[in-house]
N, CA, C, O and the ligand as a Tripos MOL2 file, in Angstrom:
@<TRIPOS>MOLECULE
protein
  245   243    62     0     0
PROTEIN
NO_CHARGES

@<TRIPOS>ATOM
      1 N        -145.8120  -76.5530  132.3990 N.3       1 MET1
      2 CA       -144.7440  -75.5890  132.0810 C.3       1 MET1
      3 C        -143.5420  -76.3270  131.4910 C.2       1 MET1
      4 O        -143.0600  -77.3150  132.0440 O.2       1 MET1
      5 N        -143.0780  -75.8160  130.3560 N.am      2 CYS2
      6 CA       -141.9690  -76.4930  129.6690 C.3       2 CYS2
      7 C        -140.6850  -76.3990  130.4980 C.2       2 CYS2
      8 O        -140.3080  -75.3090  130.9290 O.2       2 CYS2
      9 N        -140.0020  -77.5470  130.7290 N.am      3 PRO3
     10 CA       -138.7670  -77.5400  131.5210 C.3       3 PRO3
     11 C        -137.6180  -76.8430  130.8030 C.2       3 PRO3
     12 O        -136.6180  -76.4980  131.4320 O.2       3 PRO3
     13 N        -137.7470  -76.6300  129.4880 N.am      4 LYS4
     14 CA       -136.6540  -76.0160  128.7140 C.3       4 LYS4
     15 C        -136.8150  -74.5170  128.5620 C.2       4 LYS4
     16 O        -135.9000  -73.7440  128.8490 O.2       4 LYS4
     17 N        -138.0140  -74.1110  128.0970 N.am      5 CYS5
     18 CA       -138.1850  -72.6720  127.8090 C.3       5 CYS5
     19 C        -139.2000  -72.0400  128.7430 C.2       5 CYS5
     20 O        -139.4630  -70.8420  128.6360 O.2       5 CYS5
     21 N        -139.7820  -72.8140  129.6630 N.am      6 VAL6
     22 CA       -140.6920  -72.3180  130.6830 C.3       6 VAL6
     23 C        -141.9800  -71.7410  130.0880 C.2       6 VAL6
     24 O        -142.6380  -70.8960  130.6940 O.2       6 VAL6
     25 N        -142.3210  -72.2180  128.8860 N.am      7 SER7
     26 CA       -143.5560  -71.7700  128.2600 C.3       7 SER7
     27 C        -144.7390  -72.5800  128.7920 C.2       7 SER7
     28 O        -144.5810  -73.7370  129.1820 O.2       7 SER7
     29 N        -145.9210  -71.9680  128.8050 N.am      8 ASP8
     30 CA       -147.1180  -72.6940  129.1820 C.3       8 ASP8
     31 C        -147.8770  -73.2080  127.9600 C.2       8 ASP8
     32 O        -148.9280  -73.8360  128.0890 O.2       8 ASP8
     33 N        -147.3340  -72.9360  126.7740 N.am      9 ASP9
     34 CA       -148.0300  -73.3280  125.5510 C.3       9 ASP9
     35 C        -147.6710  -74.7830  125.2190 C.2       9 ASP9
     36 O        -146.8510  -75.0580  124.3430 O.2       9 ASP9
     37 N        -148.3100  -75.6950  125.9440 N.am     10 ILE10
     38 CA       -147.9490  -77.1070  125.8610 C.3      10 ILE10
     39 C        -149.1980  -77.9320  125.5350 C.2      10 ILE10
     40 O        -150.2720  -77.7020  126.0910 O.2      10 ILE10
     41 N        -149.0390  -78.8830  124.6380 N.am     11 SER11
     42 CA       -150.1260  -79.8000  124.3590 C.3      11 SER11
     43 C        -149.7570  -81.1730  124.9460 C.2      11 SER11
     44 O        -148.6250  -81.6410  124.8190 O.2      11 SER11
     45 N        -150.7370  -81.7920  125.5850 N.am     12 ILE12
     46 CA       -150.5190  -83.0960  126.1900 C.3      12 ILE12
     47 C        -151.4350  -84.1300  125.5770 C.2      12 ILE12
     48 O        -152.6340  -83.8930  125.4350 O.2      12 ILE12
     49 N        -150.8840  -85.2780  125.2090 N.am     13 ARG13
     50 CA       -151.7310  -86.3400  124.6470 C.3      13 ARG13
     51 C        -151.3680  -87.6570  125.3100 C.2      13 ARG13
     52 O        -150.2350  -87.8770  125.7380 O.2      13 ARG13
     53 N        -152.3580  -88.5130  125.3790 N.am     14 GLU14
     54 CA       -152.1230  -89.8250  125.9630 C.3      14 GLU14
     55 C        -151.5690  -90.7630  124.9100 C.2      14 GLU14
     56 O        -151.9010  -90.6640  123.7290 O.2      14 GLU14
     57 N        -150.7290  -91.6640  125.3500 N.am     15 TYR15
     58 CA       -150.2400  -92.7000  124.4390 C.3      15 TYR15
     59 C        -150.4350  -94.0540  125.0940 C.2      15 TYR15
     60 O        -150.4800  -94.1680  126.3190 O.2      15 TYR15
     61 N        -150.5480  -95.0750  124.2640 N.am     16 ASP16
     62 CA       -150.7230  -96.4280  124.7690 C.3      16 ASP16
     63 C        -150.2040  -97.3910  123.7310 C.2      16 ASP16
     64 O        -150.8780  -97.6650  122.7390 O.2      16 ASP16
     65 N        -148.9970  -97.9130  123.9530 N.am     17 PHE17
     66 CA       -148.3810  -98.8250  123.0060 C.3      17 PHE17
     67 C        -148.6590 -100.2770  123.3840 C.2      17 PHE17
     68 O        -148.1380 -101.1930  122.7480 O.2      17 PHE17
     69 N        -149.4820 -100.4940  124.4230 N.am     18 GLY18
     70 CA       -149.7810 -101.8510  124.8480 C.3      18 GLY18
     71 C        -148.6330 -102.4380  125.6590 C.2      18 GLY18
     72 O        -147.6660 -101.7360  125.9560 O.2      18 GLY18
     73 N        -148.7250 -103.7040  126.0170 N.am     19 PRO19
     74 CA       -147.6930 -104.3460  126.8450 C.3      19 PRO19
     75 C        -146.3600 -104.4000  126.1220 C.2      19 PRO19
     76 O        -146.2970 -104.7300  124.9370 O.2      19 PRO19
     77 N        -145.2970 -104.0740  126.8380 N.am     20 CYS20
     78 CA       -143.9480 -104.1700  126.2720 C.3      20 CYS20
     79 C        -143.5520 -105.6340  126.1510 C.2      20 CYS20
     80 O        -143.7520 -106.4140  127.0820 O.2      20 CYS20
     81 N        -142.9910 -106.0080  125.0050 N.am     21 GLN21
     82 CA       -142.6470 -107.4130  124.7750 C.3      21 GLN21
     83 C        -141.4490 -107.8300  125.6060 C.2      21 GLN21
     84 O        -141.2450 -109.0180  125.8560 O.2      21 GLN21
     85 N        -140.6440 -106.8480  126.0410 N.am     22 GLN22
     86 CA       -139.4430 -107.1890  126.8060 C.3      22 GLN22
     87 C        -139.7360 -107.2580  128.3000 C.2      22 GLN22
     88 O        -139.2690 -108.1660  128.9880 O.2      22 GLN22
     89 N        -140.5150 -106.2890  128.8050 N.am     23 THR23
     90 CA       -140.7230 -106.2220  130.2440 C.3      23 THR23
     91 C        -142.0830 -106.7610  130.6700 C.2      23 THR23
     92 O        -142.2600 -107.1760  131.8150 O.2      23 THR23
     93 N        -143.0620 -106.7540  129.7300 N.am     24 GLY24
     94 CA       -144.3960 -107.2140  130.0670 C.3      24 GLY24
     95 C        -145.2460 -106.1260  130.6640 C.2      24 GLY24
     96 O        -146.4550 -106.2890  130.8240 O.2      24 GLY24
     97 N        -144.6130 -104.9980  130.9990 N.am     25 TYR25
     98 CA       -145.3770 -103.8790  131.5340 C.3      25 TYR25
     99 C        -146.0650 -103.1050  130.4160 C.2      25 TYR25
    100 O        -145.5680 -103.0300  129.2920 O.2      25 TYR25
    101 N        -147.2130 -102.5360  130.7450 N.am     26 ARG26
    102 CA       -147.9510 -101.7500  129.7630 C.3      26 ARG26
    103 C        -147.2310 -100.4210  129.5400 C.2      26 ARG26
    104 O        -146.9120  -99.7020  130.4880 O.2      26 ARG26
    105 N        -146.9860 -100.1150  128.2870 N.am     27 ASP27
    106 CA       -146.2780  -98.8780  127.9480 C.3      27 ASP27
    107 C        -147.3160  -97.8170  127.5890 C.2      27 ASP27
    108 O        -147.6870  -97.6640  126.4250 O.2      27 ASP27
    109 N        -147.7770  -97.0890  128.6040 N.am     28 ALA28
    110 CA       -148.7960  -96.0770  128.3860 C.3      28 ALA28
    111 C        -148.5950  -94.9330  129.3680 C.2      28 ALA28
    112 O        -147.9750  -95.0990  130.4180 O.2      28 ALA28
    113 N        -149.1230  -93.7830  129.0160 N.am     29 GLY29
    114 CA       -148.9830  -92.6240  129.8830 C.3      29 GLY29
    115 C        -149.3570  -91.3830  129.1360 C.2      29 GLY29
    116 O        -150.1630  -91.4250  128.2070 O.2      29 GLY29
    117 N        -148.7710  -90.2630  129.5390 N.am     30 GLU30
    118 CA       -149.0630  -88.9940  128.8960 C.3      30 GLU30
    119 C        -147.7600  -88.3400  128.3930 C.2      30 GLU30
    120 O        -146.7210  -88.4050  129.0510 O.2      30 GLU30
    121 N        -147.8460  -87.7270  127.2390 N.am     31 TRP31
    122 CA       -146.6760  -87.1940  126.5590 C.3      31 TRP31
    123 C        -146.9360  -85.7290  126.2320 C.2      31 TRP31
    124 O        -148.0000  -85.3990  125.7080 O.2      31 TRP31
    125 N        -146.0070  -84.8620  126.5230 N.am     32 PHE32
    126 CA       -146.2140  -83.4420  126.2210 C.3      32 PHE32
    127 C        -145.3810  -82.9930  125.0350 C.2      32 PHE32
    128 O        -144.3040  -83.5280  124.7700 O.2      32 PHE32
    129 N        -145.8890  -82.0190  124.3410 N.am     33 THR33
    130 CA       -145.1290  -81.3450  123.2990 C.3      33 THR33
    131 C        -145.2280  -79.8370  123.5190 C.2      33 THR33
    132 O        -146.3280  -79.2960  123.6310 O.2      33 THR33
    133 N        -144.0920  -79.1670  123.5810 N.am     34 CYS34
    134 CA       -144.0940  -77.7160  123.7660 C.3      34 CYS34
    135 C        -144.2300  -77.0430  122.4020 C.2      34 CYS34
    136 O        -143.4310  -77.2760  121.4950 O.2      34 CYS34
    137 N        -145.2590  -76.2040  122.2770 N.am     35 ARG35
    138 CA       -145.4760  -75.5490  120.9890 C.3      35 ARG35
    139 C        -144.5360  -74.3670  120.8020 C.2      35 ARG35
    140 O        -144.3890  -73.8560  119.6920 O.2      35 ARG35
    141 N        -143.9040  -73.9330  121.8810 N.am     36 ALA36
    142 CA       -143.0040  -72.7650  121.7890 C.3      36 ALA36
    143 C        -141.6120  -73.1670  121.3030 C.2      36 ALA36
    144 O        -141.0650  -72.5270  120.4050 O.2      36 ALA36
    145 N        -141.0260  -74.2340  121.8950 N.am     37 CYS37
    146 CA       -139.6560  -74.5960  121.5260 C.3      37 CYS37
    147 C        -139.5480  -75.9690  120.9070 C.2      37 CYS37
    148 O        -138.4800  -76.3510  120.4300 O.2      37 CYS37
    149 N        -140.6710  -76.7400  120.9070 N.am     38 GLY38
    150 CA       -140.6700  -78.0330  120.2520 C.3      38 GLY38
    151 C        -140.1930  -79.1710  121.1450 C.2      38 GLY38
    152 O        -140.1180  -80.3130  120.6900 O.2      38 GLY38
    153 N        -139.8670  -78.8880  122.4110 N.am     39 ALA39
    154 CA       -139.4430  -79.9350  123.3060 C.3      39 ALA39
    155 C        -140.5850  -80.9130  123.5630 C.2      39 ALA39
    156 O        -141.7510  -80.5170  123.5590 O.2      39 ALA39
    157 N        -140.2660  -82.1720  123.7830 N.am     40 GLU40
    158 CA       -141.2840  -83.1350  124.1510 C.3      40 GLU40
    159 C        -140.7300  -84.1720  125.0960 C.2      40 GLU40
    160 O        -139.5200  -84.3920  125.1610 O.2      40 GLU40
    161 N        -141.6300  -84.8110  125.8350 N.am     41 GLY41
    162 CA       -141.1990  -85.8220  126.7820 C.3      41 GLY41
    163 C        -142.3490  -86.2490  127.6680 C.2      41 GLY41
    164 O        -143.4900  -85.8370  127.4610 O.2      41 GLY41
    165 N        -142.0490  -87.0730  128.6540 N.am     42 ASP42
    166 CA       -143.0730  -87.5310  129.5800 C.3      42 ASP42
    167 C        -143.5680  -86.3590  130.4410 C.2      42 ASP42
    168 O        -142.7940  -85.4620  130.7750 O.2      42 ASP42
    169 N        -144.8500  -86.3720  130.7950 N.am     43 VAL43
    170 CA       -145.4050  -85.2690  131.5860 C.3      43 VAL43
    171 C        -144.6870  -85.1390  132.9400 C.2      43 VAL43
    172 O        -144.7290  -84.0730  133.5550 O.2      43 VAL43
    173 N        -144.0340  -86.2010  133.4060 N.am     44 GLY44
    174 CA       -143.2590  -86.1240  134.6360 C.3      44 GLY44
    175 C        -142.1770  -85.0590  134.5310 C.2      44 GLY44
    176 O        -141.8070  -84.4560  135.5380 O.2      44 GLY44
    177 N        -141.6640  -84.8200  133.3290 N.am     45 GLU45
    178 CA       -140.6500  -83.7940  133.1240 C.3      45 GLU45
    179 C        -141.2120  -82.4060  133.4550 C.2      45 GLU45
    180 O        -140.4910  -81.5400  133.9510 O.2      45 GLU45
    181 N        -142.4930  -82.2060  133.1780 N.am     46 LEU46
    182 CA       -143.1180  -80.9100  133.4550 C.3      46 LEU46
    183 C        -143.1230  -80.6640  134.9570 C.2      46 LEU46
    184 O        -142.8480  -79.5490  135.4010 O.2      46 LEU46
    185 N        -143.4290  -81.6830  135.7400 N.am     47 GLU47
    186 CA       -143.4870  -81.5210  137.1820 C.3      47 GLU47
    187 C        -142.0890  -81.2780  137.7490 C.2      47 GLU47
    188 O        -141.9200  -80.5160  138.7010 O.2      47 GLU47
    189 N        -141.0940  -81.9310  137.1580 N.am     48 ARG48
    190 CA       -139.7200  -81.6820  137.6000 C.3      48 ARG48
    191 C        -139.3130  -80.2520  137.2900 C.2      48 ARG48
    192 O        -138.5980  -79.6260  138.0730 O.2      48 ARG48
    193 N        -139.7610  -79.7280  136.1510 N.am     49 GLY49
    194 CA       -139.4750  -78.3510  135.7900 C.3      49 GLY49
    195 C        -140.0780  -77.3900  136.8010 C.2      49 GLY49
    196 O        -139.4480  -76.4020  137.1800 O.2      49 GLY49
    197 N        -141.2790  -77.6730  137.2320 N.am     50 LEU50
    198 CA       -141.9490  -76.8390  138.2180 C.3      50 LEU50
    199 C        -141.1790  -76.8460  139.5430 C.2      50 LEU50
    200 O        -140.9810  -75.7980  140.1570 O.2      50 LEU50
    201 N        -140.7530  -78.0210  139.9730 N.am     51 ALA51
    202 CA       -140.0290  -78.1500  141.2430 C.3      51 ALA51
    203 C        -138.7160  -77.3690  141.1730 C.2      51 ALA51
    204 O        -138.3380  -76.7050  142.1390 O.2      51 ALA51
    205 N        -138.0290  -77.4450  140.0510 N.am     52 ALA52
    206 CA       -136.7600  -76.7370  139.9040 C.3      52 ALA52
    207 C        -136.9910  -75.2360  139.9590 C.2      52 ALA52
    208 O        -136.1870  -74.4990  140.5290 O.2      52 ALA52
    209 N        -138.0810  -74.7890  139.3700 N.am     53 ARG53
    210 CA       -138.3920  -73.3550  139.3530 C.3      53 ARG53
    211 C        -138.6910  -72.8800  140.7690 C.2      53 ARG53
    212 O        -138.2530  -71.8050  141.1780 O.2      53 ARG53
    213 N        -139.4450  -73.6960  141.5200 N.am     54 ARG54
    214 CA       -139.7410  -73.3280  142.8980 C.3      54 ARG54
    215 C        -138.4570  -73.2160  143.7080 C.2      54 ARG54
    216 O        -138.3040  -72.2910  144.5060 O.2      54 ARG54
    217 N        -137.5350  -74.1510  143.5090 N.am     55 ALA55
    218 CA       -136.2640  -74.1420  144.2320 C.3      55 ALA55
    219 C        -135.4900  -72.8670  143.9190 C.2      55 ALA55
    220 O        -134.8650  -72.2730  144.7970 O.2      55 ALA55
    221 N        -135.5420  -72.4530  142.6420 N.am     56 THR56
    222 CA       -134.8520  -71.2370  142.2420 C.3      56 THR56
    223 C        -135.4230  -70.0350  142.9670 C.2      56 THR56
    224 O        -134.6860  -69.1810  143.4600 O.2      56 THR56
    225 N        -136.7610  -69.9750  143.0260 N.am     57 PHE57
    226 CA       -137.4220  -68.8680  143.7230 C.3      57 PHE57
    227 C        -137.0200  -68.8710  145.2080 C.2      57 PHE57
    228 O        -136.7360  -67.8200  145.7820 O.2      57 PHE57
    229 N        -137.0020  -70.0480  145.8140 N.am     58 ALA58
    230 CA       -136.7240  -70.1470  147.2390 C.3      58 ALA58
    231 C        -135.2980  -69.6500  147.5390 C.2      58 ALA58
    232 O        -135.0810  -68.9560  148.5330 O.2      58 ALA58
    233 N        -134.3250  -70.0070  146.6790 N.am     59 SER59
    234 CA       -132.9470  -69.6550  146.9460 C.3      59 SER59
    235 C        -132.6790  -68.1690  146.6650 C.2      59 SER59
    236 O        -131.7560  -67.5770  147.2240 O.2      59 SER59
    237 N        -133.5120  -67.5750  145.7790 N.am     60 SER60
    238 CA       -133.2830  -66.1670  145.4510 C.3      60 SER60
    239 C        -133.9540  -65.2440  146.4560 C.2      60 SER60
    240 O        -133.8090  -64.0240  146.3900 O.2      60 SER60
    241 N        -134.6870  -65.8400  147.3850 N.am     61 GLY61
    242 CA       -135.2040  -65.0740  148.4570 C.3      61 GLY61
    243 C        -136.5670  -64.5060  148.3050 C.2      61 GLY61
    244 O        -137.0600  -63.8330  149.2100 O.2      61 GLY61
    245 ZN       -140.5470  -75.1950  125.5170 Zn       62 ZN62
@<TRIPOS>BOND
     1     1     2 1
     2     2     3 1
     3     3     4 2
     4     3     5 am
     5     5     6 1
     6     6     7 1
     7     7     8 2
     8     7     9 am
     9     9    10 1
    10    10    11 1
    11    11    12 2
    12    11    13 am
    13    13    14 1
    14    14    15 1
    15    15    16 2
    16    15    17 am
    17    17    18 1
    18    18    19 1
    19    19    20 2
    20    19    21 am
    21    21    22 1
    22    22    23 1
    23    23    24 2
    24    23    25 am
    25    25    26 1
    26    26    27 1
    27    27    28 2
    28    27    29 am
    29    29    30 1
    30    30    31 1
    31    31    32 2
    32    31    33 am
    33    33    34 1
    34    34    35 1
    35    35    36 2
    36    35    37 am
    37    37    38 1
    38    38    39 1
    39    39    40 2
    40    39    41 am
    41    41    42 1
    42    42    43 1
    43    43    44 2
    44    43    45 am
    45    45    46 1
    46    46    47 1
    47    47    48 2
    48    47    49 am
    49    49    50 1
    50    50    51 1
    51    51    52 2
    52    51    53 am
    53    53    54 1
    54    54    55 1
    55    55    56 2
    56    55    57 am
    57    57    58 1
    58    58    59 1
    59    59    60 2
    60    59    61 am
    61    61    62 1
    62    62    63 1
    63    63    64 2
    64    63    65 am
    65    65    66 1
    66    66    67 1
    67    67    68 2
    68    67    69 am
    69    69    70 1
    70    70    71 1
    71    71    72 2
    72    71    73 am
    73    73    74 1
    74    74    75 1
    75    75    76 2
    76    75    77 am
    77    77    78 1
    78    78    79 1
    79    79    80 2
    80    79    81 am
    81    81    82 1
    82    82    83 1
    83    83    84 2
    84    83    85 am
    85    85    86 1
    86    86    87 1
    87    87    88 2
    88    87    89 am
    89    89    90 1
    90    90    91 1
    91    91    92 2
    92    91    93 am
    93    93    94 1
    94    94    95 1
    95    95    96 2
    96    95    97 am
    97    97    98 1
    98    98    99 1
    99    99   100 2
   100    99   101 am
   101   101   102 1
   102   102   103 1
   103   103   104 2
   104   103   105 am
   105   105   106 1
   106   106   107 1
   107   107   108 2
   108   107   109 am
   109   109   110 1
   110   110   111 1
   111   111   112 2
   112   111   113 am
   113   113   114 1
   114   114   115 1
   115   115   116 2
   116   115   117 am
   117   117   118 1
   118   118   119 1
   119   119   120 2
   120   119   121 am
   121   121   122 1
   122   122   123 1
   123   123   124 2
   124   123   125 am
   125   125   126 1
   126   126   127 1
   127   127   128 2
   128   127   129 am
   129   129   130 1
   130   130   131 1
   131   131   132 2
   132   131   133 am
   133   133   134 1
   134   134   135 1
   135   135   136 2
   136   135   137 am
   137   137   138 1
   138   138   139 1
   139   139   140 2
   140   139   141 am
   141   141   142 1
   142   142   143 1
   143   143   144 2
   144   143   145 am
   145   145   146 1
   146   146   147 1
   147   147   148 2
   148   147   149 am
   149   149   150 1
   150   150   151 1
   151   151   152 2
   152   151   153 am
   153   153   154 1
   154   154   155 1
   155   155   156 2
   156   155   157 am
   157   157   158 1
   158   158   159 1
   159   159   160 2
   160   159   161 am
   161   161   162 1
   162   162   163 1
   163   163   164 2
   164   163   165 am
   165   165   166 1
   166   166   167 1
   167   167   168 2
   168   167   169 am
   169   169   170 1
   170   170   171 1
   171   171   172 2
   172   171   173 am
   173   173   174 1
   174   174   175 1
   175   175   176 2
   176   175   177 am
   177   177   178 1
   178   178   179 1
   179   179   180 2
   180   179   181 am
   181   181   182 1
   182   182   183 1
   183   183   184 2
   184   183   185 am
   185   185   186 1
   186   186   187 1
   187   187   188 2
   188   187   189 am
   189   189   190 1
   190   190   191 1
   191   191   192 2
   192   191   193 am
   193   193   194 1
   194   194   195 1
   195   195   196 2
   196   195   197 am
   197   197   198 1
   198   198   199 1
   199   199   200 2
   200   199   201 am
   201   201   202 1
   202   202   203 1
   203   203   204 2
   204   203   205 am
   205   205   206 1
   206   206   207 1
   207   207   208 2
   208   207   209 am
   209   209   210 1
   210   210   211 1
   211   211   212 2
   212   211   213 am
   213   213   214 1
   214   214   215 1
   215   215   216 2
   216   215   217 am
   217   217   218 1
   218   218   219 1
   219   219   220 2
   220   219   221 am
   221   221   222 1
   222   222   223 1
   223   223   224 2
   224   223   225 am
   225   225   226 1
   226   226   227 1
   227   227   228 2
   228   227   229 am
   229   229   230 1
   230   230   231 1
   231   231   232 2
   232   231   233 am
   233   233   234 1
   234   234   235 1
   235   235   236 2
   236   235   237 am
   237   237   238 1
   238   238   239 1
   239   239   240 2
   240   239   241 am
   241   241   242 1
   242   242   243 1
   243   243   244 2
@<TRIPOS>SUBSTRUCTURE
     1 MET1         2 RESIDUE 1 A MET
     2 CYS2         6 RESIDUE 1 A CYS
     3 PRO3        10 RESIDUE 1 A PRO
     4 LYS4        14 RESIDUE 1 A LYS
     5 CYS5        18 RESIDUE 1 A CYS
     6 VAL6        22 RESIDUE 1 A VAL
     7 SER7        26 RESIDUE 1 A SER
     8 ASP8        30 RESIDUE 1 A ASP
     9 ASP9        34 RESIDUE 1 A ASP
    10 ILE10       38 RESIDUE 1 A ILE
    11 SER11       42 RESIDUE 1 A SER
    12 ILE12       46 RESIDUE 1 A ILE
    13 ARG13       50 RESIDUE 1 A ARG
    14 GLU14       54 RESIDUE 1 A GLU
    15 TYR15       58 RESIDUE 1 A TYR
    16 ASP16       62 RESIDUE 1 A ASP
    17 PHE17       66 RESIDUE 1 A PHE
    18 GLY18       70 RESIDUE 1 A GLY
    19 PRO19       74 RESIDUE 1 A PRO
    20 CYS20       78 RESIDUE 1 A CYS
    21 GLN21       82 RESIDUE 1 A GLN
    22 GLN22       86 RESIDUE 1 A GLN
    23 THR23       90 RESIDUE 1 A THR
    24 GLY24       94 RESIDUE 1 A GLY
    25 TYR25       98 RESIDUE 1 A TYR
    26 ARG26      102 RESIDUE 1 A ARG
    27 ASP27      106 RESIDUE 1 A ASP
    28 ALA28      110 RESIDUE 1 A ALA
    29 GLY29      114 RESIDUE 1 A GLY
    30 GLU30      118 RESIDUE 1 A GLU
    31 TRP31      122 RESIDUE 1 A TRP
    32 PHE32      126 RESIDUE 1 A PHE
    33 THR33      130 RESIDUE 1 A THR
    34 CYS34      134 RESIDUE 1 A CYS
    35 ARG35      138 RESIDUE 1 A ARG
    36 ALA36      142 RESIDUE 1 A ALA
    37 CYS37      146 RESIDUE 1 A CYS
    38 GLY38      150 RESIDUE 1 A GLY
    39 ALA39      154 RESIDUE 1 A ALA
    40 GLU40      158 RESIDUE 1 A GLU
    41 GLY41      162 RESIDUE 1 A GLY
    42 ASP42      166 RESIDUE 1 A ASP
    43 VAL43      170 RESIDUE 1 A VAL
    44 GLY44      174 RESIDUE 1 A GLY
    45 GLU45      178 RESIDUE 1 A GLU
    46 LEU46      182 RESIDUE 1 A LEU
    47 GLU47      186 RESIDUE 1 A GLU
    48 ARG48      190 RESIDUE 1 A ARG
    49 GLY49      194 RESIDUE 1 A GLY
    50 LEU50      198 RESIDUE 1 A LEU
    51 ALA51      202 RESIDUE 1 A ALA
    52 ALA52      206 RESIDUE 1 A ALA
    53 ARG53      210 RESIDUE 1 A ARG
    54 ARG54      214 RESIDUE 1 A ARG
    55 ALA55      218 RESIDUE 1 A ALA
    56 THR56      222 RESIDUE 1 A THR
    57 PHE57      226 RESIDUE 1 A PHE
    58 ALA58      230 RESIDUE 1 A ALA
    59 SER59      234 RESIDUE 1 A SER
    60 SER60      238 RESIDUE 1 A SER
    61 GLY61      242 RESIDUE 1 A GLY
    62 ZN62       245 GROUP 0 **** ****
């Protein structure tokens, strides 16, 4: 679910840039693109959007 427009029309693709030259850590993961509003970011953002939505529901009763 898109954290900006709350659309479910999201495409997710894996990325892998290999080891970072500065940190040595592997720069890889999953990246989402919202087809509704064009927002994109790490898939972790999607889970944060879900948590925020649940909190809203809980507070509204
Ligand atoms: Zn969106």
